Backbone of each chain as ProteinMPNN parsed JSONL, in Angstrom:
{"seq_chain_A": "MLTVGDMIPDTTLEIYYKDAFSKVNLSNYRGKWLVLLFYLSW", "coords_chain_A": {"N_chain_A": [[-15.667, 1.908, 10.791], [-14.981, 2.452, 7.364], [-14.455, 0.124, 4.641], [-12.989, -1.12, 1.562], [-15.477, -1.722, -0.806], [-17.61, -1.147, 0.78], [-20.602, 0.912, 1.269], [-20.676, 4.439, 1.201], [-21.515, 6.651, 3.926], [-24.379, 8.898, 4.14], [-23.429, 12.071, 4.486], [-23.323, 15.29, 5.783], [-21.449, 18.104, 5.011], [-19.687, 21.089, 5.906], [-18.594, 23.42, 3.558], [-16.028, 25.236, 1.816], [-16.147, 26.885, -1.099], [-15.698, 28.144, -4.32], [-15.291, 30.761, -3.358], [-17.177, 30.982, -1.283], [-19.144, 30.023, 1.605], [-20.833, 27.006, 2.236], [-23.091, 24.191, 2.404], [-22.812, 20.691, 1.859], [-24.134, 17.542, 0.951], [-22.783, 14.34, 0.902], [-24.218, 12.484, -0.524], [-25.235, 13.906, -2.591], [-23.52, 13.606, -4.64], [-23.997, 11.19, -5.699], [-24.119, 9.062, -8.486], [-22.05, 10.185, -9.733], [-18.46, 9.791, -10.025], [-16.429, 10.127, -7.147], [-13.836, 11.802, -5.514], [-12.246, 11.832, -2.503], [-10.086, 13.715, -0.58], [-8.354, 13.526, 2.237], [-6.567, 15.404, 4.67], [-3.95, 16.495, 6.938], [-3.273, 19.125, 9.334], [-1.175, 20.403, 8.169]], "CA_chain_A": [[-14.73, 2.359, 9.765], [-15.292, 1.916, 6.038], [-13.41, -0.525, 3.867], [-13.304, -1.233, 0.142], [-16.689, -2.504, -1.039], [-18.698, -0.586, 1.591], [-21.277, 2.114, 0.798], [-20.332, 5.56, 2.079], [-22.713, 7.187, 4.578], [-24.821, 10.252, 3.791], [-22.815, 12.955, 5.471], [-23.351, 16.696, 5.382], [-20.203, 18.792, 5.366], [-19.551, 22.509, 5.573], [-17.526, 23.559, 2.571], [-15.625, 26.518, 1.236], [-16.096, 26.573, -2.528], [-15.949, 29.312, -5.172], [-15.291, 31.928, -2.486], [-18.385, 31.067, -0.447], [-19.362, 28.906, 2.523], [-22.134, 26.375, 2.064], [-23.115, 22.812, 2.899], [-23.048, 19.702, 0.823], [-24.272, 16.165, 1.417], [-22.031, 13.479, -0.023], [-25.166, 11.763, -1.385], [-25.469, 14.74, -3.786], [-22.592, 13.185, -5.694], [-24.41, 9.881, -6.211], [-24.232, 9.155, -9.951], [-20.743, 10.608, -10.237], [-17.308, 9.327, -9.254], [-16.072, 11.146, -6.156], [-12.505, 11.618, -4.922], [-12.1, 12.553, -1.238], [-8.681, 13.813, -0.163], [-8.199, 13.968, 3.617], [-5.198, 15.819, 4.983], [-3.89, 17.032, 8.3], [-3.308, 20.584, 9.395], [-0.012, 21.001, 7.52]], "C_chain_A": [[-15.055, 1.687, 8.423], [-14.129, 1.097, 5.489], [-13.889, -0.66, 2.428], [-14.501, -2.164, -0.043], [-17.879, -1.989, -0.25], [-19.351, 0.596, 0.875], [-20.903, 3.256, 1.747], [-21.62, 6.111, 2.705], [-23.107, 8.546, 3.995], [-24.296, 11.185, 4.873], [-22.87, 14.378, 4.951], [-22.101, 17.391, 5.91], [-20.31, 20.277, 5.047], [-18.402, 22.631, 4.593], [-17.241, 25.023, 2.234], [-15.389, 26.244, -0.235], [-16.488, 27.807, -3.325], [-16.177, 30.57, -4.324], [-16.585, 32.109, -1.692], [-18.436, 29.855, 0.483], [-20.727, 28.316, 2.242], [-22.076, 24.973, 2.656], [-23.365, 21.87, 1.739], [-23.214, 18.338, 1.492], [-23.576, 15.27, 0.404], [-22.967, 12.7, -0.948], [-25.516, 12.583, -2.634], [-24.595, 14.308, -4.96], [-22.939, 11.807, -6.254], [-24.641, 10.003, -7.724], [-22.945, 9.655, -10.59], [-19.663, 9.862, -9.469], [-16.905, 10.464, -8.334], [-14.694, 10.822, -5.576], [-12.435, 12.459, -3.653], [-10.631, 12.549, -0.837], [-8.622, 14.365, 1.26], [-6.754, 14.415, 3.82], [-5.17, 16.36, 6.399], [-3.671, 18.526, 8.235], [-2.097, 21.24, 8.745], [0.351, 20.223, 6.286]], "O_chain_A": [[-15.364, 0.497, 8.373], [-12.969, 1.339, 5.824], [-15.039, -0.357, 2.111], [-14.527, -3.267, 0.505], [-19.022, -2.332, -0.55], [-18.748, 1.208, -0.007], [-20.823, 3.057, 2.959], [-22.687, 6.047, 2.094], [-22.274, 9.253, 3.429], [-24.685, 11.085, 6.036], [-22.505, 14.64, 3.805], [-21.749, 17.28, 7.085], [-20.932, 20.676, 4.063], [-17.354, 22.012, 4.777], [-18.096, 25.9, 2.356], [-14.516, 25.449, -0.584], [-17.502, 28.442, -3.034], [-17.121, 31.329, -4.544], [-17.033, 33.231, -1.458], [-17.856, 28.807, 0.197], [-21.688, 29.057, 2.031], [-21.112, 24.619, 3.334], [-24.042, 22.212, 0.769], [-22.53, 18.02, 2.465], [-23.759, 15.424, -0.804], [-22.56, 12.296, -2.037], [-26.027, 12.04, -3.613], [-24.892, 14.605, -6.118], [-22.272, 11.311, -7.162], [-25.287, 10.946, -8.181], [-22.759, 9.571, -11.804], [-19.919, 9.353, -8.378], [-17.025, 11.634, -8.698], [-14.431, 9.682, -5.194], [-12.554, 13.682, -3.722], [-10.007, 11.49, -0.764], [-8.824, 15.563, 1.461], [-5.834, 13.868, 3.212], [-6.21, 16.648, 6.991], [-3.865, 19.134, 7.183], [-1.974, 22.465, 8.749], [1.309, 20.571, 5.597]]}, "seq_chain_B": "MVNGSFSSSIYRGKWLVLLFYPADFTFVCPTELEDAAHHYAAFQKEGAEVVSISTDTAFVHKAWHDHSKAISTITYPMAADPTGALCRVFGTYIEGEGLSRRGSFIIDPDGKLVSIEIHDNSIGRNIEEILRKLQAAKFVRESGGAVVCPANWHPGEKTLKPGIDLVGKI", "coords_chain_B": {"N_chain_B": [[5.216, -18.106, 4.392], [7.445, -19.227, 1.786], [9.596, -20.845, 2.622], [9.121, -21.847, 5.485], [7.62, -20.46, 8.512], [5.823, -17.349, 8.828], [7.226, -14.577, 10.318], [7.054, -11.4, 11.275], [8.946, -10.121, 12.707], [11.442, -10.924, 11.916], [12.143, -9.197, 9.985], [12.617, -6.866, 11.262], [14.456, -3.909, 11.583], [14.829, -3.636, 8.956], [13.304, -2.065, 6.114], [10.016, -2.931, 5.144], [7.889, -4.169, 2.689], [4.662, -5.104, 2.219], [2.692, -6.958, 0.061], [-0.473, -7.623, -0.486], [-2.722, -9.798, -2.197], [-5.477, -11.111, -4.167], [-5.555, -13.901, -5.259], [-3.621, -16.726, -6.418], [-2.897, -17.788, -9.799], [-4.613, -16.099, -11.245], [-5.716, -13.089, -12.942], [-5.141, -10.202, -12.873], [-3.314, -10.2, -10.864], [-0.805, -11.57, -11.656], [0.356, -9.627, -13.333], [0.802, -7.489, -11.658], [2.476, -8.633, -9.674], [4.61, -9.425, -11.201], [5.496, -6.958, -12.03], [6.31, -6.011, -9.564], [8.399, -7.8, -9.162], [10.084, -6.949, -11.146], [10.834, -4.48, -10.099], [12.119, -5.236, -7.831], [14.905, -5.251, -7.284], [15.378, -2.544, -7.012], [13.927, -1.969, -4.699], [15.403, -3.493, -2.901], [17.792, -2.144, -3.032], [17.155, 0.081, -1.609], [17.207, -0.96, 0.853], [15.031, -2.445, 1.532], [12.705, -5.129, 2.071], [10.555, -7.159, 0.123], [7.434, -8.727, 0.36], [5.046, -10.892, -0.894], [1.583, -11.724, -0.4], [-1.013, -14.055, -0.187], [-4.117, -15.901, 0.238], [-3.639, -18.387, -0.652], [-1.932, -21.59, -0.432], [1.57, -22.283, 0.349], [2.348, -24.29, -1.332], [0.767, -23.961, -3.57], [1.713, -21.486, -4.37], [4.242, -22.313, -5.2], [3.574, -24.001, -7.344], [2.418, -22.141, -9.049], [4.587, -20.482, -9.499], [6.2, -22.282, -10.834], [4.781, -22.674, -13.187], [3.961, -20.278, -14.437], [5.158, -17.895, -16.659], [5.48, -15.184, -16.115], [5.354, -15.136, -13.291], [7.475, -16.723, -12.638], [9.63, -15.056, -12.617], [9.815, -13.983, -10.142], [11.688, -13.309, -7.239], [11.402, -12.607, -4.653], [10.094, -13.335, -1.307], [7.165, -15.353, -1.262], [4.407, -15.271, 0.527], [2.241, -17.433, 2.433], [-1.046, -17.382, 3.555], [-3.226, -19.105, 4.498], [-5.217, -19.283, 6.47], [-6.091, -16.754, 6.67], [-5.342, -15.141, 8.707], [-3.322, -13.131, 8.882], [-4.21, -11.428, 6.88], [-6.596, -10.538, 8.024], [-5.602, -9.06, 10.172], [-4.43, -6.928, 8.821], [-6.606, -5.871, 7.611], [-7.446, -6.634, 5.082], [-8.893, -8.853, 4.469], [-11.535, -10.574, 2.87], [-14.387, -11.419, 4.178], [-16.282, -14.358, 3.847], [-15.525, -14.749, 1.255], [-12.981, -15.621, 1.484], [-10.718, -14.548, 0.486], [-8.047, -12.17, -0.121], [-8.137, -8.582, -0.248], [-6.655, -6.249, -2.623], [-3.926, -5.013, -1.202], [-1.43, -2.771, -0.042], [1.318, -2.295, 2.027], [3.577, -0.351, 3.874], [6.252, -0.763, 6.032], [8.232, 0.422, 8.663], [11.748, 0.237, 9.79], [11.487, -0.146, 12.562], [9.233, -1.578, 12.776], [6.921, -0.209, 12.523], [3.884, 0.735, 11.017], [3.7, 2.655, 8.122], [2.407, 3.317, 5.774], [-0.667, 2.771, 4.127], [-2.529, 1.175, 1.653], [-5.358, 0.281, 0.011], [-7.093, -1.469, -2.426], [-10.003, -1.91, -4.567], [-10.464, -5.159, -5.887], [-10.431, -5.207, -8.653], [-8.75, -3.309, -9.577], [-5.539, -2.631, -10.615], [-2.265, -2.26, -9.13], [0.207, 0.424, -8.817], [3.381, -0.184, -8.81], [5.657, 1.328, -8.901], [4.847, 3.671, -7.646], [4.579, 2.776, -5.044], [7.232, 2.239, -4.466], [8.197, 4.854, -4.655], [6.878, 6.019, -2.462], [8.031, 4.566, -0.397], [10.699, 5.445, -0.642], [10.372, 8.135, 0.025], [9.421, 7.927, 2.676], [11.627, 6.76, 3.849], [13.584, 8.687, 3.445], [12.614, 10.788, 5.028], [12.688, 9.571, 7.541], [15.458, 9.134, 7.81], [16.327, 11.686, 8.0], [15.796, 12.233, 10.519], [13.266, 13.037, 11.001], [13.246, 15.681, 10.449], [12.594, 16.774, 8.033], [9.92, 17.015, 5.601], [8.231, 15.382, 2.894], [7.149, 16.856, -0.044], [4.263, 16.895, -2.335], [4.366, 14.323, -4.783], [7.09, 13.82, -4.453], [10.377, 12.886, -5.385], [13.468, 11.032, -4.98], [16.27, 13.161, -4.484], [14.983, 15.467, -5.097], [13.725, 18.658, -3.875], [13.02, 19.003, -0.376], [10.77, 19.782, 2.373], [11.229, 21.802, 5.228], [9.516, 21.755, 8.06], [8.473, 24.598, 9.804], [8.346, 27.75, 11.59], [8.914, 29.743, 9.784], [7.865, 28.887, 7.413], [5.141, 28.969, 7.591], [2.132, 29.76, 6.114], [3.379, 30.36, 3.766], [3.375, 28.642, 1.687]], "CA_chain_B": [[6.35, -17.923, 3.495], [7.764, -20.461, 1.091], [10.444, -21.701, 3.468], [8.889, -21.692, 6.914], [6.485, -19.647, 8.952], [6.035, -15.911, 8.721], [7.349, -13.794, 11.539], [7.466, -10.091, 10.76], [10.069, -9.598, 13.487], [12.728, -11.2, 11.263], [12.434, -8.051, 9.116], [12.91, -5.703, 12.098], [15.759, -3.389, 11.187], [14.737, -3.379, 7.507], [12.002, -1.641, 5.602], [9.266, -4.093, 4.677], [6.722, -3.856, 1.856], [3.77, -6.261, 2.117], [1.761, -6.846, -1.06], [-1.562, -8.601, -0.413], [-3.476, -9.907, -3.451], [-6.559, -12.088, -3.942], [-5.367, -15.332, -5.496], [-2.708, -17.219, -7.451], [-3.523, -18.275, -11.043], [-5.676, -15.215, -11.741], [-5.406, -12.281, -14.12], [-4.465, -8.94, -12.578], [-2.22, -10.505, -9.923], [0.536, -11.799, -12.217], [0.938, -8.408, -13.897], [1.299, -6.701, -10.515], [3.591, -9.3, -8.989], [5.731, -9.373, -12.146], [5.977, -5.578, -11.937], [7.051, -5.95, -8.29], [9.644, -8.549, -9.385], [10.897, -6.065, -11.985], [11.345, -3.397, -9.254], [12.632, -5.806, -6.575], [16.286, -4.8, -7.06], [15.306, -1.153, -6.545], [13.508, -2.032, -3.289], [16.542, -4.012, -2.125], [18.781, -1.072, -2.994], [16.709, 0.982, -0.534], [17.263, -1.693, 2.123], [13.685, -2.943, 1.824], [12.314, -6.461, 1.625], [9.199, -7.233, -0.419], [6.798, -10.03, 0.574], [3.665, -10.944, -1.393], [0.768, -12.572, 0.487], [-2.404, -14.369, -0.536], [-4.641, -16.98, 1.082], [-3.205, -19.675, -1.212], [-0.857, -22.229, 0.341], [2.911, -22.169, -0.23], [2.441, -25.275, -2.425], [0.153, -23.326, -4.749], [2.683, -20.472, -4.817], [5.294, -23.018, -5.94], [3.014, -24.459, -8.62], [2.24, -20.951, -9.891], [5.941, -20.058, -9.844], [6.704, -23.255, -11.81], [4.004, -22.721, -14.434], [3.713, -18.981, -15.073], [6.389, -17.226, -17.084], [5.551, -13.902, -15.386], [5.589, -15.38, -11.866], [8.785, -17.367, -12.476], [10.658, -14.012, -12.454], [9.789, -13.516, -8.747], [12.728, -13.836, -6.351], [11.074, -12.227, -3.264], [9.295, -14.367, -0.637], [5.71, -15.383, -1.503], [3.888, -15.782, 1.799], [0.951, -18.121, 2.427], [-1.882, -17.055, 4.721], [-4.462, -19.821, 4.196], [-6.272, -19.046, 7.472], [-6.498, -15.344, 6.583], [-5.036, -14.466, 9.978], [-2.581, -11.885, 8.652], [-5.106, -10.565, 6.095], [-7.535, -9.912, 8.963], [-4.865, -8.051, 10.939], [-4.205, -5.753, 7.971], [-7.895, -5.369, 7.109], [-7.628, -6.911, 3.658], [-9.622, -10.119, 4.283], [-12.95, -10.479, 2.471], [-15.124, -12.489, 4.864], [-17.254, -14.96, 2.937], [-14.848, -15.137, 0.013], [-11.727, -16.28, 1.843], [-9.643, -13.942, -0.316], [-7.569, -10.856, 0.324], [-8.199, -7.443, -1.17], [-5.343, -5.764, -3.018], [-3.478, -4.054, -0.19], [0.023, -2.575, 0.016], [1.666, -1.716, 3.323], [5.001, -0.074, 4.069], [6.558, -0.878, 7.459], [9.586, 0.951, 8.865], [12.641, -0.736, 10.448], [11.046, -0.412, 13.936], [8.011, -2.377, 12.722], [5.766, 0.701, 12.52], [3.196, 0.866, 9.734], [3.734, 4.059, 7.703], [1.549, 3.571, 4.611], [-1.724, 1.796, 3.854], [-3.227, 1.408, 0.378], [-6.208, -0.881, -0.261], [-7.866, -1.276, -3.659], [-10.936, -2.912, -5.064], [-9.612, -6.157, -6.544], [-10.405, -5.032, -10.109], [-7.816, -2.228, -9.91], [-4.136, -3.005, -10.434], [-1.449, -1.276, -8.421], [1.375, 1.049, -9.434], [4.482, -0.562, -7.915], [6.568, 2.476, -8.878], [4.358, 4.613, -6.639], [4.906, 2.197, -3.733], [8.667, 2.491, -4.314], [8.347, 6.294, -4.385], [6.446, 6.267, -1.082], [9.072, 3.99, 0.463], [11.858, 6.34, -0.694], [10.016, 9.349, 0.768], [9.363, 7.571, 4.099], [12.997, 6.486, 4.258], [14.295, 9.977, 3.476], [12.131, 11.522, 6.207], [13.217, 8.886, 8.731], [16.895, 9.333, 7.907], [16.575, 13.086, 8.373], [15.39, 12.349, 11.917], [11.953, 13.691, 11.036], [13.444, 17.126, 10.292], [12.021, 17.239, 6.771], [8.768, 16.298, 5.063], [8.31, 15.316, 1.441], [5.946, 17.411, -0.673], [3.558, 16.098, -3.341], [5.122, 13.712, -5.884], [8.532, 13.904, -4.195], [11.268, 11.802, -5.783], [14.802, 11.24, -4.42], [17.065, 14.203, -5.126], [14.216, 16.705, -5.193], [13.669, 19.475, -2.655], [12.075, 18.642, 0.688], [10.327, 20.933, 3.161], [11.532, 21.756, 6.659], [8.417, 22.439, 8.735], [8.946, 25.578, 10.785], [7.519, 28.97, 11.641], [9.181, 30.564, 8.599], [7.102, 28.383, 6.248], [3.694, 29.091, 7.816], [1.46, 30.722, 5.237], [4.226, 30.711, 2.613], [3.272, 27.626, 0.627]], "C_chain_B": [[6.735, -19.267, 2.88], [8.59, -21.392, 1.974], [10.211, -21.396, 4.942], [7.775, -20.731, 7.237], [6.851, -18.171, 8.943], [6.152, -15.289, 10.102], [7.886, -12.444, 11.121], [8.688, -9.574, 11.51], [11.422, -9.921, 12.845], [13.118, -10.056, 10.335], [12.714, -6.781, 9.912], [14.325, -5.226, 11.763], [15.842, -3.141, 9.693], [13.383, -2.753, 7.204], [11.326, -2.87, 5.016], [8.053, -3.622, 3.88], [5.892, -5.128, 1.719], [2.769, -6.017, 0.997], [0.724, -7.97, -0.957], [-2.3, -8.625, -1.748], [-4.451, -11.066, -3.31], [-6.169, -13.548, -4.148], [-4.331, -15.608, -6.576], [-3.531, -17.647, -8.677], [-4.704, -17.41, -11.484], [-5.067, -14.236, -12.727], [-4.664, -10.979, -13.853], [-3.199, -9.226, -11.768], [-0.873, -10.737, -10.591], [1.159, -10.534, -12.783], [1.521, -7.552, -12.786], [2.542, -7.326, -9.907], [4.823, -9.351, -9.88], [6.355, -7.978, -12.114], [6.791, -5.401, -10.657], [8.392, -6.676, -8.433], [10.628, -7.682, -10.159], [11.551, -4.962, -11.137], [12.041, -3.909, -7.983], [14.049, -5.325, -6.26], [16.302, -3.37, -6.521], [14.871, -1.099, -5.081], [14.683, -2.488, -2.42], [17.638, -2.953, -1.978], [18.448, -0.067, -1.886], [16.774, 0.29, 0.832], [15.913, -2.249, 2.528], [13.527, -4.381, 1.353], [10.867, -6.371, 1.136], [8.664, -8.631, -0.132], [5.384, -9.961, -0.001], [2.892, -11.963, -0.557], [-0.606, -12.804, -0.132], [-2.862, -15.505, 0.369], [-4.378, -18.358, 0.461], [-2.133, -20.283, -0.302], [0.48, -22.022, -0.365], [3.088, -23.152, -1.396], [1.849, -24.703, -3.714], [1.079, -22.236, -5.292], [3.77, -21.144, -5.674], [4.795, -23.452, -7.32], [2.859, -23.284, -9.586], [3.597, -20.472, -10.402], [6.521, -20.976, -10.915], [6.04, -23.093, -13.177], [3.805, -21.387, -15.143], [5.036, -18.307, -15.402], [6.58, -15.925, -16.292], [5.974, -14.146, -13.938], [6.961, -16.01, -11.622], [9.901, -16.34, -12.287], [10.759, -13.541, -11.001], [10.899, -14.161, -7.932], [12.486, -13.402, -4.898], [10.195, -13.313, -2.641], [7.801, -14.22, -0.962], [5.076, -16.061, -0.287], [2.497, -16.389, 1.634], [0.197, -17.795, 3.706], [-3.234, -17.748, 4.56], [-5.57, -19.631, 5.236], [-6.786, -17.605, 7.401], [-6.132, -14.546, 7.816], [-4.331, -13.126, 9.759], [-3.438, -10.896, 7.845], [-6.089, -9.837, 7.015], [-6.85, -8.804, 9.752], [-4.709, -6.766, 10.12], [-5.493, -5.236, 7.326], [-8.128, -5.639, 5.645], [-8.526, -8.128, 3.406], [-11.071, -9.875, 3.901], [-13.662, -11.679, 3.084], [-16.138, -13.061, 3.87], [-16.643, -15.36, 1.607], [-13.547, -15.877, 0.309], [-10.532, -15.733, 1.085], [-9.228, -12.609, 0.289], [-7.923, -9.803, -0.713], [-6.768, -7.126, -1.598], [-4.905, -4.693, -2.02], [-1.968, -3.984, -0.163], [0.346, -1.815, 1.291], [3.172, -1.522, 3.395], [5.264, -0.002, 5.571], [8.003, -0.45, 7.677], [10.441, -0.039, 9.667], [12.296, -1.004, 11.918], [9.817, -1.318, 13.968], [6.762, -1.521, 12.73], [5.21, 0.841, 11.105], [3.184, 2.336, 9.323], [2.876, 4.343, 6.472], [0.586, 2.415, 4.395], [-2.366, 2.157, 2.521], [-4.049, 0.149, 0.101], [-7.103, -0.572, -1.458], [-9.024, -2.252, -3.742], [-10.097, -3.884, -5.901], [-9.551, -6.018, -8.066], [-9.362, -4.002, -10.545], [-6.387, -2.658, -9.607], [-3.334, -1.879, -9.799], [-0.361, -0.669, -9.287], [2.554, 0.811, -8.486], [5.502, 0.578, -7.807], [6.165, 3.487, -7.815], [4.651, 4.09, -5.231], [6.392, 2.403, -3.436], [8.922, 3.958, -3.981], [7.974, 6.619, -2.934], [7.48, 5.732, -0.088], [10.275, 4.93, 0.52], [11.599, 7.618, 0.109], [10.03, 9.061, 2.273], [10.77, 7.379, 4.659], [13.788, 7.796, 4.41], [13.915, 10.767, 4.724], [12.713, 10.904, 7.474], [14.706, 9.171, 8.914], [17.268, 10.776, 8.227], [16.225, 13.303, 9.845], [14.06, 13.052, 12.067], [12.047, 15.198, 10.834], [12.819, 17.67, 9.009], [10.741, 16.456, 6.465], [8.84, 16.368, 3.544], [7.024, 15.849, 0.819], [5.354, 16.471, -1.727], [4.514, 15.585, -4.407], [6.632, 13.755, -5.705], [9.262, 12.662, -4.694], [12.659, 12.088, -5.199], [15.589, 12.285, -5.215], [16.328, 15.527, -5.243], [14.171, 17.408, -3.844], [12.66, 18.936, -1.649], [11.657, 19.918, 1.409], [10.759, 20.734, 4.606], [10.416, 22.5, 7.38], [8.973, 23.393, 9.786], [8.148, 26.853, 10.65], [7.718, 29.815, 10.396], [8.359, 30.13, 7.388], [5.6, 28.636, 6.373], [3.102, 30.162, 6.908], [2.237, 31.054, 3.977], [4.095, 29.723, 1.452], [1.862, 27.656, 0.038]], "O_chain_B": [[6.382, -20.321, 3.409], [8.31, -22.588, 2.059], [11.041, -20.742, 5.573], [7.072, -20.247, 6.349], [8.02, -17.797, 9.037], [5.275, -15.459, 10.948], [9.026, -12.334, 10.669], [9.392, -8.693, 11.016], [12.429, -9.292, 13.167], [14.277, -9.945, 9.937], [13.014, -5.737, 9.332], [15.26, -6.021, 11.671], [16.788, -2.521, 9.208], [12.432, -2.909, 7.97], [11.988, -3.745, 4.457], [7.284, -2.779, 4.343], [6.364, -6.12, 1.164], [2.08, -4.996, 0.981], [1.005, -9.119, -1.298], [-2.483, -7.577, -2.368], [-4.281, -11.915, -2.435], [-6.437, -14.368, -3.27], [-4.177, -14.835, -7.522], [-4.741, -17.842, -8.571], [-5.681, -17.921, -12.032], [-4.012, -14.513, -13.296], [-3.675, -10.677, -14.521], [-2.162, -8.59, -11.955], [0.125, -10.165, -10.151], [2.378, -10.376, -12.721], [2.59, -6.961, -12.939], [3.535, -6.644, -9.655], [5.951, -9.324, -9.387], [7.576, -7.829, -12.164], [7.825, -4.732, -10.654], [9.403, -6.226, -7.894], [11.827, -7.67, -9.882], [12.678, -4.553, -11.413], [12.498, -3.115, -7.16], [14.363, -5.025, -5.108], [17.131, -3.024, -5.679], [15.378, -0.284, -4.31], [14.925, -1.939, -1.345], [18.315, -2.873, -0.953], [19.339, 0.551, -1.304], [16.432, 0.892, 1.851], [15.663, -2.499, 3.707], [14.134, -4.798, 0.367], [10.063, -5.606, 1.669], [9.365, -9.617, -0.356], [4.61, -9.075, 0.36], [3.461, -12.938, -0.067], [-1.277, -11.86, -0.549], [-2.082, -16.014, 1.174], [-4.838, -19.374, 0.983], [-1.508, -19.582, 0.494], [0.521, -21.633, -1.532], [3.859, -22.901, -2.321], [2.368, -24.935, -4.806], [1.218, -22.072, -6.504], [4.165, -20.628, -6.72], [5.489, -23.296, -8.325], [3.129, -23.408, -10.78], [3.746, -20.107, -11.568], [7.246, -20.521, -11.8], [6.666, -23.347, -14.206], [3.508, -21.367, -16.338], [5.912, -18.164, -14.55], [7.686, -15.605, -15.856], [6.845, -13.451, -13.416], [7.541, -15.859, -10.546], [10.996, -16.693, -11.849], [11.671, -12.79, -10.654], [11.049, -15.383, -7.92], [13.253, -13.768, -4.007], [9.613, -14.125, -3.362], [7.251, -13.12, -0.94], [5.198, -17.272, -0.103], [1.69, -15.934, 0.823], [0.737, -17.917, 4.806], [-4.269, -17.085, 4.491], [-6.746, -19.803, 4.915], [-7.806, -17.28, 8.009], [-6.559, -13.402, 7.966], [-4.691, -12.117, 10.366], [-3.401, -9.69, 8.087], [-6.379, -8.659, 6.81], [-7.43, -7.743, 9.979], [-4.839, -5.661, 10.649], [-5.46, -4.261, 6.575], [-8.927, -4.949, 5.013], [-8.883, -8.406, 2.261], [-11.758, -9.069, 4.528], [-13.56, -12.801, 2.588], [-16.777, -12.308, 3.135], [-17.182, -16.217, 0.906], [-13.069, -16.661, -0.511], [-9.471, -16.356, 1.039], [-9.945, -12.01, 1.09], [-8.001, -10.093, -1.907], [-5.803, -7.644, -1.035], [-5.457, -3.593, -2.003], [-1.292, -5.01, -0.251], [-0.286, -0.803, 1.595], [3.944, -2.407, 3.028], [4.585, 0.727, 6.294], [8.901, -0.901, 6.966], [9.925, -1.038, 10.168], [12.766, -1.996, 12.476], [9.401, -1.775, 15.032], [5.659, -2.034, 12.922], [5.947, 1.035, 10.139], [2.713, 3.182, 10.083], [2.638, 5.508, 6.155], [0.963, 1.245, 4.467], [-2.707, 3.316, 2.287], [-3.485, -0.938, -0.031], [-7.78, 0.455, -1.495], [-9.03, -3.288, -3.076], [-9.131, -3.476, -6.546], [-8.707, -6.646, -8.706], [-9.115, -3.836, -11.739], [-6.065, -3.008, -8.471], [-3.679, -0.704, -9.917], [-0.046, -1.185, -10.36], [2.707, 1.513, -7.486], [6.128, 0.77, -6.764], [7.017, 4.089, -7.162], [4.939, 4.874, -4.327], [6.771, 2.703, -2.304], [9.755, 4.273, -3.131], [8.66, 7.39, -2.264], [7.765, 6.364, 0.929], [10.813, 5.185, 1.597], [12.493, 8.122, 0.788], [10.575, 9.841, 3.054], [11.067, 7.777, 5.785], [14.546, 7.981, 5.362], [14.773, 11.342, 5.393], [13.174, 11.614, 8.368], [15.165, 9.42, 10.029], [18.383, 11.056, 8.668], [16.342, 14.415, 10.36], [13.754, 13.601, 13.126], [11.064, 15.916, 11.019], [12.546, 18.865, 8.9], [10.517, 15.373, 7.007], [9.431, 17.288, 2.979], [5.936, 15.356, 1.117], [5.884, 15.388, -1.975], [5.375, 16.326, -4.882], [7.376, 13.729, -6.686], [8.827, 11.534, -4.459], [12.999, 13.245, -4.95], [15.577, 12.293, -6.446], [16.938, 16.575, -5.457], [14.528, 16.838, -2.813], [11.582, 18.472, -2.021], [12.136, 21.005, 1.088], [10.666, 19.63, 5.143], [10.358, 23.729, 7.332], [9.849, 23.021, 10.567], [7.368, 27.018, 9.712], [6.805, 30.53, 9.982], [8.175, 30.904, 6.449], [4.866, 28.534, 5.39], [3.52, 31.319, 6.934], [1.826, 31.915, 3.2], [4.639, 29.947, 0.371], [1.555, 26.883, -0.869]]}, "name": "protein", "num_of_chains": 2, "seq": "MLTVGDMIPDTTLEIYYKDAFSKVNLSNYRGKWLVLLFYLSWMVNGSFSSSIYRGKWLVLLFYPADFTFVCPTELEDAAHHYAAFQKEGAEVVSISTDTAFVHKAWHDHSKAISTITYPMAADPTGALCRVFGTYIEGEGLSRRGSFIIDPDGKLVSIEIHDNSIGRNIEEILRKLQAAKFVRESGGAVVCPANWHPGEKTLKPGIDLVGKI"}
């Protein structure tokens, strides 16, 4: 489990974005700030 | 704690807000803890106790309280965790530094953890947001879990009742 100060892993995720399905690796965001919002099913 | 050893079970039956911070006599900490002191009456009004915790000893807490104008306004318990035992339990301890990260935890009257927030130590907290989260958690609990609080919910605002009629409607 990650904690503050750790590096995030390179992880590929399926995404729905701009009315299309694709894949993105979190390392693609290196060089930018990134905000991840996890939520449950409701 | 300043007067004796810390036992979280003495707060059973009350809401408890734990504020971990890196160290006494530093720079961001007094602004946060002063802000918490400023909101302490509001937390108490909700039936919550606030306890701040660092790896300093209770003697250092006293010295800081005696010497800092900002810290002298604190009337909530300032807990000492010089071994880092409690910091380790809550995942705020920085091994190798002997300090805690900035972490805020809300615990319900049964002793169940309902909110975790951990920051990099360079980022100050928003105590008002912790109060808002406490109010939301309390409202949900007092409804018997019948309602949930939507984004940015404040007391008096509309809640949501999860049910089949809401599916696909929000």
